[in-house]
N, C-alpha and C positions, 0 to 999 in steps of 0.2 A: 361323024356323030360319034361319040365315047358312050361305050356301054360298059354299065358295072357288071360284073360278075357275082355272083353270090359267094361269099368266104364262108364254107364251113365251120360251125363253132368249134372251138377244141373239146376234145372229150372229156369231160368231168372224172378224176381220179377215181380209182375204183373204191380205195380206202384213206384212211388219214396220212397213212406213212408215206403215201405217193406225192405228199404236196412237197415233202421235205427231202432229200438226199438220206436215205437211209444210212442209219449208223448204229453205234451200238449206244444202249440207252440202259437206263435202269429206273425203278421204283423203289425210294427210300422213304424212310418211317422217322421223323425227328420230330420231337414238341408234339405229338401228338396228332399231326398231321402224316398226310402222304403226298409225295412232290416226284414227278415224271422229270429226270436231270438227261441231260448230255455233255458230254465233254465240250468246254467253255461257255458253258450257260452259266448265268448270274442269276441269281433269285435271293430273296427275301425271306429266313425264315424265323422260329421263335427263338429268344436270345441263347447264346454258347458261350461258355466260357473261354477266354481267351483273348488277347491282345492281336489288334493288325497286321497282317501279316505271318502269323503262325497257321499250320496246317491242322485242319480237321478230319476226321476219319469217323465214317457211317457205316455201322457193323449192320444195323436193320435194313436190309434189302430184300423187298419183298417180290422182285422180278428182274431180270436180266432179258434183252431182246438184242437181236444181231443180225441183220438180214433175213426176218422172218420166222428166224428160231426162238422160240421163247424157253426160260428155264425159270418156273415157277418154283418158289419155295411154299414149305410147310410149317410155321408162315414166312420164316428167312431161309435164306438162304446161308449156309454153314460157312463157307470160304469165301464169299464175294464180300468187296470191300469198295467203298466209293471214297474217294478222298478230295477235300476242297481247301480252300484259302481263303481267310476270312479278309475281307476287304472295307467293311464299314461296320461300327457299333452305333447304334442309335435307337429311334424311336418310330414310329409308325403315324399314320394319320388321327386326329383327334378324333374320339367319337364321345359323344354328348350324352349322359345318362339322365333323364327327367324323370320326376317322379309328381305324378299330382292325385291328388284327391278332392273332389266337388264339394262344396259345401262344408269343406273343414279348415279351409286356410292353410293346406297343406302343400306345398310346393317343395321341390328338392331338384337344384342342378349341379350337375358334376362331370366333370370332363374325365378322358381317361385315354393315355397314349401308351401301348403296347410297345414293351421292347424288343426290337427287331437286330436281328445280324445279317448281313450281305455276304453272301459268298460266292466264290467262282467254283465248278467244279474243274479238276484238274485230270482226273483219271478214274476208271472203271475198271476195276479187275473183278473176273469171274472165279478166279482161285485165289482168293489171298494177295497180299500188296504192300507195298511198302506203308507202313503203320506210321502213324503221325508221332511227333517227338513228343506228345503229351502221355500217350498211350503205349508208346516203345518201351520194350522190357530190358529192364537193370543188367545192366553187365556183368562180367563175373566179378569184377573189382568191387562193384557197388554191393553184390549181394554178399560178401565175405565183410562179416562185421569187424568195427576197428577194436584194435587192440585197445584197452585201457590203459592208462599212463601207470608209470612206476611209483607215483605217490599213492594212488588210489591202490594198489595192491597192497605196499606197504601200512595203509591204515587199515585195512581188511585184516591183515593178520594180526596186526597190534591190538584190535578190538576182540578178536578169536582169542588170543592168547589170556586177556583179561578175563576174559568171560571165563576161560576153562579153569584158570586160576581161583576166582570165586567160586567155581561150585567145587573144585576140590574141597576147598578150607570150609565150606557149609557142609559137605558129607562128614568130614572130619570132625567137627564141633559136636552134628548129632549124633557121630558114635560114640564119644566121649561121654554125653549128657546121658546114655543109656545105660553103659557100663557102670558109672556112678549111681544113677538110680536102681540098677539092681543091687551092687553092694550094699546101699544104706537099706534098702528093705529086706536085705537076708537077716541079719541077726536079730532085728529088732521081730520079725516075723517069729523066730524061734523063742524068743523069750516070751513073749505072748502066747505059744502054743503051750511051754512048760508051766505057765502059770495057772493057766487053764486045765492041766491036764490031759492036755492032748484034745479035749474036746473044742470042737467050734461050737461057739454061742450062737442061739437060734432066737430071731426075734420073733416075739408073739404077735400074731396077725390083730388085728384091730377087732376082725368079726368073732374070732374064738373068744377074745375077753368080754364082749357083748354079749356072747351064748351064756358064759358063766353065771351072770348076773341073775340072781334069784326073781322069778316074777312076782310081780306085785298080786296081793293076794284080792281077787274080784270083789268087790263090795255087791252085797247080798241087798236087793230091793227091800225096802222096809214096807212092812205090813199095812197095808190102808186100814186106819180104823172104821169101823163099819159105823152107818149112820144110826143104825138101832141101838149100839150099844149109849 
């Protein structure tokens, strides 16, 4: 007779992290949402600019954990970086938006598909890491401004020369006009002064002339004849 012995049930894991092999993980924020990611994970996030195959870097890292050690950010870790690669650019499942008002014959039905990007997490760096090609700093050659062509320089110098010549000619004309006006005004002013005997004519103000006019005699009121006469 075969007897069955009771097999003890497997012990439940003390925490969620014991269900899977403990590895380096991080919590990132993108598109207004937070995701818990590990190396090799594939996930759909809000649309990220870029073509399929390009690398994407996430700087907003909220937390990094490894073998029970946790490094929280305030709110983000300064030197942490998570890099991923774009696998696909598409849309999510359709969501139907329906509006209805009873007894008003008002019904509106509209569909919506959110733009999404599928990525694969490649690396998690606690203290910096390789930056994506889109966010890489420009090299020293790119920083140096390009020298303008020789033709442009020649045109600029020619423009400056013509503008300086015009300004000089305008100054000369204004100076000659002032000297001529002074010469003309000199002898004419002397002749006028000699004819007037050195005295300058004074203009009478209209108020003074009006003050000299004799005042009109006030009319005396006529005596009323009495009714007795």
